[in-house]
C-alpha positions as CSV (number, residue, x, y, z in Angstrom):
1,M,92.4,97.4,78.6
2,A,94.6,100.3,79.9
3,G,94.2,103.8,78.7
4,K,91.2,106.0,77.9
5,R,89.1,105.4,74.8
6,K,88.2,108.9,73.7
7,R,87.3,107.7,70.2
8,L,84.7,105.4,71.6
9,A,83.1,108.3,73.4
10,Q,83.4,110.5,70.4
11,R,81.6,108.0,68.2
12,R,78.8,107.6,70.7
13,K,78.3,111.4,70.7
14,A,78.5,111.6,66.9
15,C,75.6,109.1,66.8
16,G,73.5,111.3,69.1
17,H,73.7,109.2,72.2
18,T,74.4,110.5,75.7
19,Q,75.9,108.1,78.2
20,E,72.5,107.7,79.8
21,S,70.7,106.9,76.5
22,F,73.5,104.6,75.3
23,A,73.3,102.7,78.6
24,E,69.5,102.4,78.5
25,A,69.6,101.0,74.9
26,L,72.2,98.4,76.0
27,R,70.4,97.7,79.3
28,V,73.4,98.5,81.5
29,D,74.1,101.2,84.1
30,R,75.7,104.5,83.0
31,S,78.7,103.6,85.2
32,T,79.3,100.6,82.9
33,V,79.4,102.9,79.8
34,Q,81.8,105.2,81.8
35,R,84.1,102.2,82.6
36,W,84.1,101.2,78.9
37,E,85.1,104.6,77.9
38,R,87.8,104.8,80.6
39,G,89.2,101.5,79.3
40,E,88.6,99.8,82.7
41,V,86.5,96.9,81.3
42,D,85.5,95.5,77.9
43,P,81.9,95.0,76.8
44,Q,80.6,91.5,77.1
45,P,80.4,89.4,73.8
46,H,76.6,89.5,73.9
47,Q,76.5,93.3,74.1
48,R,78.7,93.9,71.1
49,P,76.2,93.3,68.2
50,R,73.8,95.8,69.7
51,M,76.7,98.3,70.2
52,T,77.8,98.1,66.6
53,K,74.2,98.8,65.5
54,L,73.9,101.8,67.8
55,L,77.2,103.2,66.7
56,Q,76.6,102.3,63.1
57,I,79.9,100.5,62.6
58,T,81.2,97.1,61.8
59,P,82.5,94.6,64.5
60,E,86.0,95.2,63.3
61,E,85.6,99.0,63.7
62,L,84.2,98.4,67.3
63,N,87.3,96.4,68.1
64,D,89.4,99.3,66.9
65,L,87.5,101.8,69.1
66,L,88.0,99.6,72.1
67,K,91.8,99.9,71.8
68,S,93.5,102.5,74.0
69,D,93.9,105.9,72.3
70,T,97.5,106.3,73.5
71,Y,100.3,104.5,75.1
72,L,100.4,104.6,78.8
73,T,102.2,107.5,80.5
74,V,104.5,106.8,83.4
75,S,101.8,107.9,85.9
76,E,99.3,105.5,84.2
77,R,101.7,102.6,84.3
78,L,102.5,103.1,88.0
79,P,99.7,104.6,90.1
80,V,101.4,106.4,93.0
81,L,99.9,107.4,96.3
82,N,101.3,110.9,96.1
83,G,100.1,114.1,97.7
84,E,96.6,113.9,96.3
85,R,94.1,114.2,99.2
86,G,90.7,114.5,97.4
87,A,89.1,113.0,94.3
88,G,92.6,112.4,92.9
89,F,93.4,110.2,95.9
90,A,90.2,108.1,95.3
91,H,91.0,107.8,91.6
92,T,94.6,106.6,92.3
93,I,93.3,103.9,94.7
94,R,90.7,102.7,92.2
95,E,93.4,102.6,89.5
96,M,95.5,100.4,91.7
97,S,92.6,98.0,92.2
98,R,91.9,97.9,88.5
99,R,95.4,97.0,87.7
100,F,95.5,94.3,90.3
101,I,92.3,92.8,88.9
102,V,93.8,92.7,85.4
103,L,97.0,91.0,86.6
104,D,94.9,88.5,88.6
105,N,93.2,87.3,85.4
106,E,96.4,87.3,83.2
107,M,98.3,84.1,82.5
108,N,96.0,82.0,84.8
109,G,96.5,84.7,87.4
110,L,99.7,86.5,88.5
111,P,100.6,86.7,92.2
112,I,99.3,89.9,93.5
113,A,98.5,89.2,97.2
114,D,101.5,90.7,98.8
115,V,101.6,93.9,96.7
116,A,97.9,94.4,97.0
117,A,98.0,94.0,100.7
118,R,100.9,96.4,101.1
119,S,99.1,99.0,98.9
120,F,96.1,98.8,101.1
121,K,98.2,99.1,104.3
122,K,99.5,102.5,102.9
123,V,96.0,103.6,102.2
124,H,94.7,102.4,105.6
125,R,97.5,104.3,107.4
126,R,96.5,107.6,105.6
127,L,92.9,107.0,106.4
128,G,93.8,106.5,110.1
129,E,95.9,109.7,110.1
130,G,93.1,111.7,108.5
131,D,95.4,112.6,105.6
132,Y,92.7,113.3,103.1
133,D,90.1,115.9,102.1
134,R,87.0,115.4,104.1
135,T,84.8,116.6,101.3
136,A,85.8,113.5,99.4
137,E,85.6,111.2,102.4
138,H,82.9,108.8,101.2
139,D,84.5,108.4,97.8
140,I,87.9,107.7,99.3
141,Q,86.4,105.2,101.7
142,A,84.6,103.4,98.9
143,A,87.8,103.2,96.9
144,A,89.7,101.9,99.9
145,A,87.0,99.3,100.5
146,E,87.5,98.0,96.9
147,L,91.2,97.8,97.3
148,A,90.9,95.9,100.6
149,E,88.4,93.6,98.9
150,V,90.9,92.9,96.0
151,A,93.7,92.2,98.6
152,G,91.4,90.0,100.6
153,W,90.5,87.9,97.5
154,A,94.1,87.6,96.5
155,L,95.2,86.5,100.0
156,F,92.4,83.9,100.0
157,D,93.6,82.6,96.7
158,A,97.1,82.5,98.1
159,E,95.7,80.4,101.0
160,K,96.6,83.1,103.6
161,H,93.3,82.7,105.2
162,G,93.9,84.6,108.5
163,P,95.0,87.8,106.7
164,A,92.3,87.3,104.1
165,R,89.6,87.3,106.8
166,R,91.1,90.5,108.4
167,F,91.2,92.4,105.1
168,N,87.7,91.3,104.2
169,Q,86.4,92.6,107.6
170,E,88.2,95.9,107.1
171,A,86.8,96.1,103.5
172,L,83.3,95.5,104.8
173,F,83.7,98.2,107.5
174,L,84.9,100.8,104.9
175,A,82.1,99.8,102.5
176,K,79.5,100.4,105.2
177,L,81.0,103.7,106.2
178,S,81.0,104.9,102.6
179,G,77.5,103.6,101.9
180,D,78.8,101.6,98.9
181,R,76.3,98.7,98.8
182,A,77.7,97.2,95.6
183,I,81.2,96.6,97.0
184,E,79.6,95.5,100.3
185,L,77.8,92.7,98.4
186,L,81.0,91.6,96.7
187,I,82.9,91.4,100.1
188,M,80.0,89.4,101.6
189,Q,80.3,87.0,98.6
190,N,84.0,86.6,99.2
191,M,83.5,86.0,102.9
192,A,80.9,83.3,102.2
193,M,83.2,81.7,99.6
194,Q,86.2,81.6,102.1
195,A,84.0,80.1,104.8
196,G,83.0,77.2,102.6
197,W,86.6,76.7,101.4
198,V,88.0,76.4,104.9
199,G,85.3,73.9,106.0
200,R,82.6,76.1,107.5
201,P,79.6,75.4,105.2
202,R,77.1,76.5,107.8
203,E,78.7,79.9,107.9
204,E,78.7,80.1,104.1
205,L,75.0,79.3,104.1
206,A,74.3,81.8,106.9
207,I,76.1,84.7,105.0
208,A,74.3,83.9,101.7
209,R,70.9,83.8,103.3
210,S,71.4,86.9,105.3
211,V,72.1,88.9,102.1
212,M,69.2,87.4,100.2
213,E,66.8,88.1,103.1
214,Q,67.6,91.8,102.9
215,G,66.4,91.9,99.3
216,Q,67.1,94.7,96.9
217,I,69.7,92.8,94.9
218,S,69.7,92.2,91.1
219,P,69.0,88.7,89.7
220,R,72.6,88.2,88.8
221,V,73.8,89.1,92.2
222,E,71.2,86.9,93.8
223,A,72.4,84.1,91.5
224,I,75.9,84.1,93.0
225,F,74.5,84.1,96.5
226,R,72.3,81.2,95.5
227,V,75.5,79.4,94.5
228,R,76.9,80.1,98.0
229,E,73.7,78.9,99.5
230,A,73.9,75.7,97.4
231,K,77.6,75.1,98.4
232,G,76.7,75.6,102.1
233,L,73.8,73.2,101.8
234,A,75.9,70.6,99.9
235,G,78.6,70.9,102.6
236,S,76.0,70.3,105.2
237,G,74.8,67.1,103.6
238,Q,71.6,68.6,102.1
239,E,72.1,67.5,98.5
240,S,68.5,67.8,97.2
241,E,68.2,71.4,98.6
242,A,71.6,72.3,97.1
243,I,70.6,71.1,93.6
244,R,67.4,73.3,93.9
245,S,69.6,76.3,94.8
246,F,71.9,75.7,91.9
247,D,68.9,75.4,89.5
248,R,67.5,78.7,91.0
249,A,70.9,80.4,90.3
250,R,70.8,79.4,86.7
251,S,67.2,80.5,86.3
252,L,68.1,83.9,87.8
253,L,71.0,84.3,85.4
254,Q,68.8,83.6,82.4
255,D,66.3,86.1,83.6
256,S,68.8,88.8,84.3
257,E,68.9,91.8,82.0
258,R,72.0,93.2,83.6
259,S,70.4,96.6,83.9
260,N,71.2,97.1,87.6
261,D,74.1,94.8,88.1
262,P,77.2,96.1,89.9
263,P,80.3,96.4,87.8
264,W,82.0,93.4,89.6
265,A,79.3,91.0,88.5
266,W,80.9,90.4,85.0
267,W,82.3,87.0,86.2
268,V,78.9,85.6,87.3
269,T,78.2,83.3,84.5
270,T,76.8,79.8,83.9
271,H,80.4,78.5,83.6
272,E,81.0,79.9,87.2
273,I,77.9,78.1,88.4
274,D,78.9,74.9,86.6
275,G,82.3,74.9,88.3
276,H,80.8,75.2,91.7
277,Q,78.2,72.5,91.2
278,G,80.8,70.2,89.7
279,F,83.0,70.8,92.8
280,A,80.1,70.1,95.1
281,F,79.6,66.7,93.4
282,Q,83.3,65.9,93.5
283,E,83.5,66.7,97.2
284,S,80.7,64.3,97.9
285,G,82.3,61.6,95.9
286,Q,79.7,61.8,93.1
287,W,82.4,62.0,90.4
288,K,80.3,60.9,87.5
289,K,77.7,63.6,88.2
290,G,80.4,66.2,88.5
291,I,82.2,65.5,85.2
292,P,79.8,67.3,82.8
293,Y,79.6,70.4,85.0
294,L,83.4,70.7,85.3
295,E,83.9,70.0,81.6
296,N,81.6,73.0,80.9
297,A,83.5,75.2,83.3
298,W,87.0,74.2,82.0
299,C,86.3,74.0,78.3
300,Q,84.3,77.2,77.8
301,E,85.0,78.8,74.4
302,S,83.9,82.3,75.1
303,G,82.7,84.7,77.8
304,A,84.2,85.9,81.0
305,T,87.6,84.3,81.8
306,V,89.0,84.4,85.3
307,G,92.5,83.6,86.4
308,Y,91.5,80.7,88.7
309,R,89.7,78.8,85.9
310,A,92.4,76.1,85.9
311,I,91.0,74.9,89.3
312,S,88.1,73.3,87.3
313,A,90.5,71.3,85.3
314,V,92.1,69.9,88.5
315,R,88.7,69.0,89.9
316,L,87.8,67.4,86.6
317,L,91.0,65.4,86.8
318,G,90.0,64.2,90.3
319,C,86.6,63.1,88.9
320,F,88.2,61.2,86.0
321,L,90.4,59.4,88.4
322,G,87.5,58.6,90.7
323,V,85.5,56.9,87.9
324,H,88.7,55.2,86.5
325,A,88.4,57.0,83.2
326,W,92.1,56.5,82.6
327,R,92.4,57.8,79.0
328,D,90.5,61.0,79.8
329,A,92.5,61.5,83.0
330,Q,95.8,61.0,81.1
331,D,94.8,63.4,78.3
332,L,93.7,66.1,80.8
333,A,96.8,65.6,83.0
334,E,99.1,66.1,80.0
335,S,97.3,69.3,79.1
336,I,97.6,70.6,82.6
337,I,101.4,70.2,82.8
338,P,102.3,73.2,80.5
339,I,100.2,75.7,82.5
340,I,101.5,74.8,85.9
341,G,104.4,77.3,85.7
342,D,101.9,80.0,84.8
343,T,99.5,79.3,87.6
344,S,99.9,81.3,90.8
345,S,96.7,80.3,92.6
346,A,97.9,78.5,95.7
347,R,94.5,76.9,96.0
348,T,94.8,75.4,92.5
349,L,98.4,74.2,93.0
350,R,97.7,72.6,96.4
351,L,94.6,70.8,95.0
352,L,96.6,69.7,92.0
353,S,99.4,68.3,94.2
354,S,96.8,66.4,96.3
355,T,95.0,65.1,93.2
356,A,98.3,63.8,91.6
357,Q,99.3,62.1,94.9
358,N,95.9,60.4,95.2
359,G,96.0,59.3,91.5
360,K,99.5,57.8,91.9
361,S,98.3,55.6,94.7
362,I,95.5,54.0,92.6
363,H,97.0,50.6,91.8
364,A,94.5,49.9,89.0
365,A,95.7,53.0,87.1
366,P,97.8,52.3,84.1
367,S,101.6,53.0,84.4
368,S,101.4,55.6,81.6
369,L,98.9,57.6,83.6
370,R,100.9,57.3,86.8
371,D,104.0,58.5,84.9
372,V,102.1,61.6,83.9
373,L,101.0,62.2,87.4
374,H,104.6,61.8,88.6
375,S,105.5,64.4,86.0
376,I,103.0,66.8,87.5
377,S,104.5,66.3,91.0
378,D,108.0,66.9,89.6
379,V,106.9,70.2,87.9
380,L,105.2,71.3,91.1
381,E,108.4,70.8,93.0
382,E,110.6,72.7,90.5
383,D,112.2,76.0,91.4
384,P,109.6,78.6,90.1
385,Y,112.5,81.0,89.4
386,E,114.4,78.6,87.2
387,L,114.6,79.9,83.6
């Protein structure tokens, strides 16, 4: 997705569309069209048929237009925090964030926590020293907030929870300073998610409800905060209320026209909701109820793909073991082994290790399944740098 797409913009103009009119016809923000043409994100599958009609081209021709126009230059490959002090400084920060996001979703996620954190520390130091053009202050602060959010998310996924919390708090501070409500909402979502993960469901619930009570959020954004509400309720033992919140989240997603969604909301899908609801059932020991949701989250055939998706497979394995579905558990465990080496999410790997250990201790499990679970443990203990 790297590199500009000038041919896409040229085709849009040749068909008589401005960015505003093109965005309106596709029911997205103008900023989304800009990001398409800058090569930062790809259109969603459901948007492409309408795009081909507006641009008067075939799906194959659209795919061609979505390719980068040129190979990356050295500066595009390696964004550098050089002497830029104004809009160029903000652009470089955003480019760093974009590249980290791409890496985070490649090959089941690549380890970006340390480099993202170090990159933000450099930006943070320059902000503290006032080494920037004050006329671009809000834009630079907003870009820095986004980079801090990316680092905070990556640190959370690496299970470095103390640093993740600090980076999220700094990201939230910068987002408020800059007035960037969109990135502020993403940071609040991340903070709620982390609270639930570390065993603070009441905090997750409180964060979610505080955002929704303020209003002025799109249906898609409300949907993910309804998920956080549901997880907080489930973790607090309020199962029936949690199910209603999950159902409300799905309803909001179906009603959403994506016209005023922030750019980061691309990953808010029914598969995402399924994964969280399946996990809630698994955590409460209701394995049979969790299985269909986790199967949907893991076996999706299209749509947004995130680097941490393998975590749904691990949770599904736990459910299969819980209901003694030995054949399903063995088949899934065998399919997981090849992707372990490509998985950098510490959350996923820790959960997998725990699930394999629990499965091996089930005496009723057939020896063939226990052998596969032993293989998982062996692979997890291998030197990750062995070729």
